[in-house]
Biotite code that builds the C-alpha atoms (Angstrom):
import biotite.structure as struc

atoms = struc.array([
    struc.Atom([13.681, 10.608, 12.686], chain_id="A", res_id=1, res_name="THR", atom_name="CA", element="C"),
    struc.Atom([16.837, 10.365, 10.784], chain_id="A", res_id=2, res_name="ARG", atom_name="CA", element="C"),
    struc.Atom([16.735, 9.761, 7.096], chain_id="A", res_id=3, res_name="VAL", atom_name="CA", element="C"),
    struc.Atom([19.396, 8.848, 4.654], chain_id="A", res_id=4, res_name="PHE", atom_name="CA", element="C"),
    struc.Atom([18.520, 9.376, 0.860], chain_id="A", res_id=5, res_name="ASP", atom_name="CA", element="C"),
    struc.Atom([21.167, 9.870, -1.676], chain_id="A", res_id=6, res_name="PRO", atom_name="CA", element="C"),
    struc.Atom([18.633, 10.977, -4.205], chain_id="A", res_id=7, res_name="TRP", atom_name="CA", element="C"),
    struc.Atom([17.091, 13.804, -2.182], chain_id="A", res_id=8, res_name="LEU", atom_name="CA", element="C"),
    struc.Atom([18.569, 16.968, -1.315], chain_id="A", res_id=9, res_name="PRO", atom_name="CA", element="C"),
    struc.Atom([18.508, 17.740, 2.548], chain_id="A", res_id=10, res_name="PRO", atom_name="CA", element="C"),
    struc.Atom([15.910, 20.548, 2.180], chain_id="A", res_id=11, res_name="SER", atom_name="CA", element="C"),
    struc.Atom([13.225, 18.161, 0.760], chain_id="A", res_id=12, res_name="VAL", atom_name="CA", element="C"),
    struc.Atom([13.861, 15.716, 3.719], chain_id="A", res_id=13, res_name="LEU", atom_name="CA", element="C"),
    struc.Atom([13.451, 18.748, 6.174], chain_id="A", res_id=14, res_name="VAL", atom_name="CA", element="C"),
    struc.Atom([10.223, 19.823, 4.583], chain_id="A", res_id=15, res_name="GLU", atom_name="CA", element="C"),
    struc.Atom([8.963, 16.230, 5.251], chain_id="A", res_id=16, res_name="GLN", atom_name="CA", element="C"),
    struc.Atom([9.758, 16.715, 8.935], chain_id="A", res_id=17, res_name="GLY", atom_name="CA", element="C"),
    struc.Atom([12.760, 14.377, 9.070], chain_id="A", res_id=18, res_name="VAL", atom_name="CA", element="C"),
    struc.Atom([16.467, 14.860, 9.806], chain_id="A", res_id=19, res_name="GLU", atom_name="CA", element="C"),
    struc.Atom([18.768, 14.388, 6.937], chain_id="A", res_id=20, res_name="PRO", atom_name="CA", element="C"),
    struc.Atom([21.733, 12.008, 8.084], chain_id="A", res_id=21, res_name="ALA", atom_name="CA", element="C"),
    struc.Atom([24.489, 10.052, 6.721], chain_id="A", res_id=22, res_name="SER", atom_name="CA", element="C"),
    struc.Atom([24.113, 6.257, 6.371], chain_id="A", res_id=23, res_name="LEU", atom_name="CA", element="C"),
    struc.Atom([26.595, 5.771, 9.095], chain_id="A", res_id=24, res_name="ASP", atom_name="CA", element="C"),
    struc.Atom([24.650, 8.086, 11.374], chain_id="A", res_id=25, res_name="LYS", atom_name="CA", element="C"),
    struc.Atom([21.396, 6.323, 10.793], chain_id="A", res_id=26, res_name="VAL", atom_name="CA", element="C"),
    struc.Atom([22.910, 2.781, 11.361], chain_id="A", res_id=27, res_name="LEU", atom_name="CA", element="C"),
    struc.Atom([25.000, 3.632, 14.360], chain_id="A", res_id=28, res_name="SER", atom_name="CA", element="C"),
    struc.Atom([22.231, 5.893, 16.126], chain_id="A", res_id=29, res_name="GLU", atom_name="CA", element="C"),
    struc.Atom([18.951, 4.363, 15.533], chain_id="A", res_id=30, res_name="SER", atom_name="CA", element="C"),
    struc.Atom([17.169, 1.734, 17.552], chain_id="A", res_id=31, res_name="ASP", atom_name="CA", element="C"),
    struc.Atom([15.204, 0.880, 14.495], chain_id="A", res_id=32, res_name="PHE", atom_name="CA", element="C"),
    struc.Atom([16.283, 1.069, 10.773], chain_id="A", res_id=33, res_name="VAL", atom_name="CA", element="C"),
    struc.Atom([13.840, 0.858, 8.140], chain_id="A", res_id=34, res_name="PHE", atom_name="CA", element="C"),
    struc.Atom([14.721, 0.175, 4.627], chain_id="A", res_id=35, res_name="VAL", atom_name="CA", element="C"),
    struc.Atom([12.500, 1.290, 1.898], chain_id="A", res_id=36, res_name="VAL", atom_name="CA", element="C"),
    struc.Atom([15.161, 1.596, -0.984], chain_id="A", res_id=37, res_name="ALA", atom_name="CA", element="C"),
    struc.Atom([14.698, 0.465, -4.680], chain_id="A", res_id=38, res_name="SER", atom_name="CA", element="C"),
    struc.Atom([17.424, -1.607, -6.050], chain_id="A", res_id=39, res_name="VAL", atom_name="CA", element="C"),
    struc.Atom([19.796, 0.459, -8.311], chain_id="A", res_id=40, res_name="THR", atom_name="CA", element="C"),
    struc.Atom([23.095, -0.062, -9.976], chain_id="A", res_id=41, res_name="SER", atom_name="CA", element="C"),
    struc.Atom([24.631, 1.773, -7.163], chain_id="A", res_id=42, res_name="GLU", atom_name="CA", element="C"),
    struc.Atom([23.206, -0.017, -4.145], chain_id="A", res_id=43, res_name="ASN", atom_name="CA", element="C"),
    struc.Atom([23.023, -3.707, -4.898], chain_id="A", res_id=44, res_name="GLN", atom_name="CA", element="C"),
    struc.Atom([23.900, -5.508, -1.725], chain_id="A", res_id=45, res_name="GLY", atom_name="CA", element="C"),
    struc.Atom([25.131, -2.293, -0.190], chain_id="A", res_id=46, res_name="PHE", atom_name="CA", element="C"),
    struc.Atom([23.658, -3.226, 3.203], chain_id="A", res_id=47, res_name="LEU", atom_name="CA", element="C"),
    struc.Atom([26.229, -5.915, 4.357], chain_id="A", res_id=48, res_name="GLY", atom_name="CA", element="C"),
    struc.Atom([28.382, -6.971, 7.437], chain_id="A", res_id=49, res_name="ALA", atom_name="CA", element="C"),
    struc.Atom([30.023, -3.651, 7.729], chain_id="A", res_id=50, res_name="ASP", atom_name="CA", element="C"),
    struc.Atom([26.687, -1.929, 7.954], chain_id="A", res_id=51, res_name="ALA", atom_name="CA", element="C"),
    struc.Atom([25.157, -4.487, 10.521], chain_id="A", res_id=52, res_name="PHE", atom_name="CA", element="C"),
    struc.Atom([28.273, -4.017, 12.616], chain_id="A", res_id=53, res_name="ALA", atom_name="CA", element="C"),
    struc.Atom([27.776, -0.334, 12.876], chain_id="A", res_id=54, res_name="LYS", atom_name="CA", element="C"),
    struc.Atom([24.276, -0.911, 14.175], chain_id="A", res_id=55, res_name="MET", atom_name="CA", element="C"),
    struc.Atom([23.581, -0.741, 17.927], chain_id="A", res_id=56, res_name="ARG", atom_name="CA", element="C"),
    struc.Atom([23.455, -3.957, 19.911], chain_id="A", res_id=57, res_name="GLN", atom_name="CA", element="C"),
    struc.Atom([19.783, -5.204, 19.782], chain_id="A", res_id=58, res_name="GLY", atom_name="CA", element="C"),
    struc.Atom([18.750, -2.603, 17.112], chain_id="A", res_id=59, res_name="ALA", atom_name="CA", element="C"),
    struc.Atom([15.885, -3.756, 14.743], chain_id="A", res_id=60, res_name="ALA", atom_name="CA", element="C"),
    struc.Atom([16.556, -3.928, 10.903], chain_id="A", res_id=61, res_name="PHE", atom_name="CA", element="C"),
    struc.Atom([13.236, -3.762, 8.974], chain_id="A", res_id=62, res_name="ILE", atom_name="CA", element="C"),
    struc.Atom([13.596, -4.580, 5.272], chain_id="A", res_id=63, res_name="LEU", atom_name="CA", element="C"),
    struc.Atom([10.287, -3.380, 3.552], chain_id="A", res_id=64, res_name="LEU", atom_name="CA", element="C"),
    struc.Atom([11.461, -2.706, -0.128], chain_id="A", res_id=65, res_name="SER", atom_name="CA", element="C"),
    struc.Atom([13.749, -4.959, -2.037], chain_id="A", res_id=66, res_name="ARG", atom_name="CA", element="C"),
    struc.Atom([16.156, -7.738, -0.978], chain_id="A", res_id=67, res_name="ALA", atom_name="CA", element="C"),
    struc.Atom([18.681, -7.033, -3.343], chain_id="A", res_id=68, res_name="GLY", atom_name="CA", element="C"),
    struc.Atom([19.823, -4.003, -1.455], chain_id="A", res_id=69, res_name="VAL", atom_name="CA", element="C"),
    struc.Atom([20.953, -6.311, 1.334], chain_id="A", res_id=70, res_name="VAL", atom_name="CA", element="C"),
    struc.Atom([23.542, -9.029, 1.469], chain_id="A", res_id=71, res_name="ASP", atom_name="CA", element="C"),
    struc.Atom([21.234, -11.578, 2.898], chain_id="A", res_id=72, res_name="PHE", atom_name="CA", element="C"),
    struc.Atom([23.893, -13.977, 4.203], chain_id="A", res_id=73, res_name="PRO", atom_name="CA", element="C"),
    struc.Atom([25.429, -11.047, 6.385], chain_id="A", res_id=74, res_name="ALA", atom_name="CA", element="C"),
    struc.Atom([22.030, -10.156, 7.541], chain_id="A", res_id=75, res_name="LEU", atom_name="CA", element="C"),
    struc.Atom([21.402, -13.718, 8.674], chain_id="A", res_id=76, res_name="ILE", atom_name="CA", element="C"),
    struc.Atom([24.860, -13.913, 10.598], chain_id="A", res_id=77, res_name="GLU", atom_name="CA", element="C"),
    struc.Atom([24.200, -10.669, 12.224], chain_id="A", res_id=78, res_name="ALA", atom_name="CA", element="C"),
    struc.Atom([20.692, -11.973, 13.520], chain_id="A", res_id=79, res_name="VAL", atom_name="CA", element="C"),
    struc.Atom([22.163, -15.427, 14.418], chain_id="A", res_id=80, res_name="LYS", atom_name="CA", element="C"),
    struc.Atom([24.926, -13.681, 16.511], chain_id="A", res_id=81, res_name="SER", atom_name="CA", element="C"),
    struc.Atom([22.395, -11.641, 18.471], chain_id="A", res_id=82, res_name="GLY", atom_name="CA", element="C"),
    struc.Atom([23.896, -8.271, 17.366], chain_id="A", res_id=83, res_name="HIS", atom_name="CA", element="C"),
    struc.Atom([20.431, -7.277, 15.711], chain_id="A", res_id=84, res_name="VAL", atom_name="CA", element="C"),
    struc.Atom([17.032, -8.545, 15.263], chain_id="A", res_id=85, res_name="VAL", atom_name="CA", element="C"),
    struc.Atom([15.371, -8.389, 11.786], chain_id="A", res_id=86, res_name="ALA", atom_name="CA", element="C"),
    struc.Atom([12.041, -8.308, 10.181], chain_id="A", res_id=87, res_name="ALA", atom_name="CA", element="C"),
    struc.Atom([11.553, -8.732, 6.249], chain_id="A", res_id=88, res_name="SER", atom_name="CA", element="C"),
    struc.Atom([8.589, -9.082, 3.855], chain_id="A", res_id=89, res_name="ASP", atom_name="CA", element="C"),
    struc.Atom([11.232, -9.479, 0.817], chain_id="A", res_id=90, res_name="VAL", atom_name="CA", element="C"),
    struc.Atom([13.685, -12.445, 0.352], chain_id="A", res_id=91, res_name="PHE", atom_name="CA", element="C"),
    struc.Atom([16.441, -12.950, -2.471], chain_id="A", res_id=92, res_name="PRO", atom_name="CA", element="C"),
    struc.Atom([14.374, -15.815, -3.712], chain_id="A", res_id=93, res_name="GLU", atom_name="CA", element="C"),
    struc.Atom([10.539, -15.919, -3.511], chain_id="A", res_id=94, res_name="GLU", atom_name="CA", element="C"),
    struc.Atom([8.682, -17.995, -2.423], chain_id="A", res_id=95, res_name="PRO", atom_name="CA", element="C"),
    struc.Atom([11.378, -18.555, 0.344], chain_id="A", res_id=96, res_name="LEU", atom_name="CA", element="C"),
    struc.Atom([12.603, -22.178, 0.040], chain_id="A", res_id=97, res_name="ALA", atom_name="CA", element="C"),
    struc.Atom([11.072, -24.498, 2.696], chain_id="A", res_id=98, res_name="LYS", atom_name="CA", element="C"),
    struc.Atom([14.530, -25.255, 4.066], chain_id="A", res_id=99, res_name="ASN", atom_name="CA", element="C"),
    struc.Atom([15.849, -21.597, 3.891], chain_id="A", res_id=100, res_name="HIS", atom_name="CA", element="C"),
    struc.Atom([17.725, -20.803, 7.201], chain_id="A", res_id=101, res_name="PRO", atom_name="CA", element="C"),
    struc.Atom([15.805, -17.606, 7.897], chain_id="A", res_id=102, res_name="VAL", atom_name="CA", element="C"),
    struc.Atom([12.797, -19.829, 8.337], chain_id="A", res_id=103, res_name="ARG", atom_name="CA", element="C"),
    struc.Atom([14.046, -21.157, 11.846], chain_id="A", res_id=104, res_name="SER", atom_name="CA", element="C"),
    struc.Atom([16.113, -18.127, 12.710], chain_id="A", res_id=105, res_name="LEU", atom_name="CA", element="C"),
    struc.Atom([15.316, -16.809, 16.289], chain_id="A", res_id=106, res_name="SER", atom_name="CA", element="C"),
    struc.Atom([15.235, -12.992, 15.923], chain_id="A", res_id=107, res_name="GLY", atom_name="CA", element="C"),
    struc.Atom([14.097, -12.888, 12.416], chain_id="A", res_id=108, res_name="PHE", atom_name="CA", element="C"),
    struc.Atom([10.458, -12.029, 11.698], chain_id="A", res_id=109, res_name="LEU", atom_name="CA", element="C"),
    struc.Atom([9.126, -13.117, 8.331], chain_id="A", res_id=110, res_name="ARG", atom_name="CA", element="C"),
    struc.Atom([6.001, -11.661, 6.519], chain_id="A", res_id=111, res_name="SER", atom_name="CA", element="C"),
    struc.Atom([4.603, -12.274, 3.046], chain_id="A", res_id=112, res_name="ALA", atom_name="CA", element="C"),
    struc.Atom([5.336, -8.917, 0.833], chain_id="A", res_id=113, res_name="HIS", atom_name="CA", element="C"),
    struc.Atom([1.739, -7.764, 0.008], chain_id="A", res_id=114, res_name="ARG", atom_name="CA", element="C"),
    struc.Atom([1.536, -4.258, 0.988], chain_id="A", res_id=115, res_name="ALA", atom_name="CA", element="C"),
    struc.Atom([1.389, -2.972, -2.527], chain_id="A", res_id=116, res_name="GLY", atom_name="CA", element="C"),
    struc.Atom([-1.376, -5.456, -3.385], chain_id="A", res_id=117, res_name="ALA", atom_name="CA", element="C"),
    struc.Atom([-3.635, -4.452, -0.596], chain_id="A", res_id=118, res_name="LEU", atom_name="CA", element="C"),
    struc.Atom([-6.983, -3.272, -1.812], chain_id="A", res_id=119, res_name="ASP", atom_name="CA", element="C"),
    struc.Atom([-6.506, 0.161, -0.045], chain_id="A", res_id=120, res_name="VAL", atom_name="CA", element="C"),
    struc.Atom([-3.180, 0.603, -1.795], chain_id="A", res_id=121, res_name="ALA", atom_name="CA", element="C"),
    struc.Atom([-4.863, 0.063, -5.316], chain_id="A", res_id=122, res_name="PHE", atom_name="CA", element="C"),
    struc.Atom([-7.544, 2.463, -4.321], chain_id="A", res_id=123, res_name="LYS", atom_name="CA", element="C"),
    struc.Atom([-5.112, 5.116, -3.089], chain_id="A", res_id=124, res_name="ARG", atom_name="CA", element="C"),
    struc.Atom([-3.085, 4.702, -6.398], chain_id="A", res_id=125, res_name="MET", atom_name="CA", element="C"),
    struc.Atom([-6.226, 4.890, -8.560], chain_id="A", res_id=126, res_name="GLY", atom_name="CA", element="C"),
    struc.Atom([-7.242, 8.242, -6.583], chain_id="A", res_id=127, res_name="ASP", atom_name="CA", element="C"),
    struc.Atom([-4.013, 9.769, -7.330], chain_id="A", res_id=128, res_name="MET", atom_name="CA", element="C"),
    struc.Atom([-4.239, 9.131, -11.005], chain_id="A", res_id=129, res_name="VAL", atom_name="CA", element="C"),
    struc.Atom([-7.858, 10.526, -11.161], chain_id="A", res_id=130, res_name="LEU", atom_name="CA", element="C"),
    struc.Atom([-6.500, 13.631, -9.395], chain_id="A", res_id=131, res_name="GLU", atom_name="CA", element="C"),
    struc.Atom([-3.600, 14.036, -11.773], chain_id="A", res_id=132, res_name="ASP", atom_name="CA", element="C"),
    struc.Atom([-6.133, 13.506, -14.920], chain_id="A", res_id=133, res_name="MET", atom_name="CA", element="C"),
    struc.Atom([-8.158, 16.221, -13.560], chain_id="A", res_id=134, res_name="ASP", atom_name="CA", element="C"),
    struc.Atom([-5.115, 18.557, -13.442], chain_id="A", res_id=135, res_name="LEU", atom_name="CA", element="C"),
    struc.Atom([-4.133, 17.508, -16.833], chain_id="A", res_id=136, res_name="VAL", atom_name="CA", element="C"),
    struc.Atom([-7.522, 18.043, -18.220], chain_id="A", res_id=137, res_name="ASP", atom_name="CA", element="C"),
    struc.Atom([-7.277, 21.505, -16.939], chain_id="A", res_id=138, res_name="ARG", atom_name="CA", element="C"),
    struc.Atom([-3.971, 22.296, -18.603], chain_id="A", res_id=139, res_name="GLY", atom_name="CA", element="C"),
    struc.Atom([-1.907, 21.998, -15.532], chain_id="A", res_id=140, res_name="LEU", atom_name="CA", element="C"),
    struc.Atom([0.874, 19.297, -14.737], chain_id="A", res_id=141, res_name="PRO", atom_name="CA", element="C"),
    struc.Atom([0.329, 16.131, -12.772], chain_id="A", res_id=142, res_name="PRO", atom_name="CA", element="C"),
    struc.Atom([1.271, 16.436, -9.044], chain_id="A", res_id=143, res_name="MET", atom_name="CA", element="C"),
    struc.Atom([0.758, 13.023, -7.702], chain_id="A", res_id=144, res_name="ARG", atom_name="CA", element="C"),
    struc.Atom([2.327, 10.757, -10.138], chain_id="A", res_id=145, res_name="SER", atom_name="CA", element="C"),
    struc.Atom([5.984, 11.014, -10.755], chain_id="A", res_id=146, res_name="LYS", atom_name="CA", element="C"),
    struc.Atom([7.385, 10.783, -14.293], chain_id="A", res_id=147, res_name="ARG", atom_name="CA", element="C"),
    struc.Atom([9.742, 7.910, -15.112], chain_id="A", res_id=148, res_name="ALA", atom_name="CA", element="C"),
    struc.Atom([12.913, 10.133, -15.739], chain_id="A", res_id=149, res_name="GLU", atom_name="CA", element="C"),
    struc.Atom([15.683, 8.427, -17.900], chain_id="A", res_id=150, res_name="ARG", atom_name="CA", element="C"),
    struc.Atom([18.371, 9.298, -15.289], chain_id="A", res_id=151, res_name="GLU", atom_name="CA", element="C"),
    struc.Atom([16.635, 7.146, -12.681], chain_id="A", res_id=152, res_name="THR", atom_name="CA", element="C"),
    struc.Atom([15.022, 4.387, -14.665], chain_id="A", res_id=153, res_name="VAL", atom_name="CA", element="C"),
    struc.Atom([18.322, 3.438, -16.186], chain_id="A", res_id=154, res_name="SER", atom_name="CA", element="C"),
    struc.Atom([19.736, 2.663, -12.613], chain_id="A", res_id=155, res_name="ARG", atom_name="CA", element="C"),
    struc.Atom([16.752, 0.380, -11.464], chain_id="A", res_id=156, res_name="MET", atom_name="CA", element="C"),
    struc.Atom([17.434, -3.388, -10.905], chain_id="A", res_id=157, res_name="ARG", atom_name="CA", element="C"),
    struc.Atom([14.502, -4.858, -9.293], chain_id="A", res_id=158, res_name="SER", atom_name="CA", element="C"),
    struc.Atom([13.426, -8.239, -10.512], chain_id="A", res_id=159, res_name="LYS", atom_name="CA", element="C"),
    struc.Atom([10.374, -8.402, -12.592], chain_id="A", res_id=160, res_name="PRO", atom_name="CA", element="C"),
    struc.Atom([7.180, -9.726, -11.066], chain_id="A", res_id=161, res_name="VAL", atom_name="CA", element="C"),
    struc.Atom([5.382, -12.224, -12.914], chain_id="A", res_id=162, res_name="ASP", atom_name="CA", element="C"),
    struc.Atom([2.388, -12.454, -10.672], chain_id="A", res_id=163, res_name="ARG", atom_name="CA", element="C"),
    struc.Atom([0.887, -10.367, -8.092], chain_id="A", res_id=164, res_name="ASN", atom_name="CA", element="C"),
])
């Protein structure tokens, strides 16, 4: 499994059992490309026509994070042309308009973005908080929760969610 992550050093990726790779290598050598990137100042719309053109004919592009990292009209064109197939549970505007072209686009699988709102996800997050609280109570630093660092938070650009 090849992974491109500009925020992690290669050694961290290797420790997780994946192969660090450039974005070009991930796009050009993968049959399936999973996107789980947050939207930041640096990556808004960074996956566009050039990225889709680098992908293998018939490769699958699966967007699981934020629509803002993708140039959606370019994705629609890449699917419409038959170069790639796609699946997404996020869209530039939600709910997706009834007449949005992606609704009738062959080769584009749509799903509701609900993974973070599943009961199992909330339970897991709660368990992680309780584990960290136990560590803090014993004078140790938290291990499961990640501190919101000024350097990364200032780059985030996801739209606020008004309901879950």
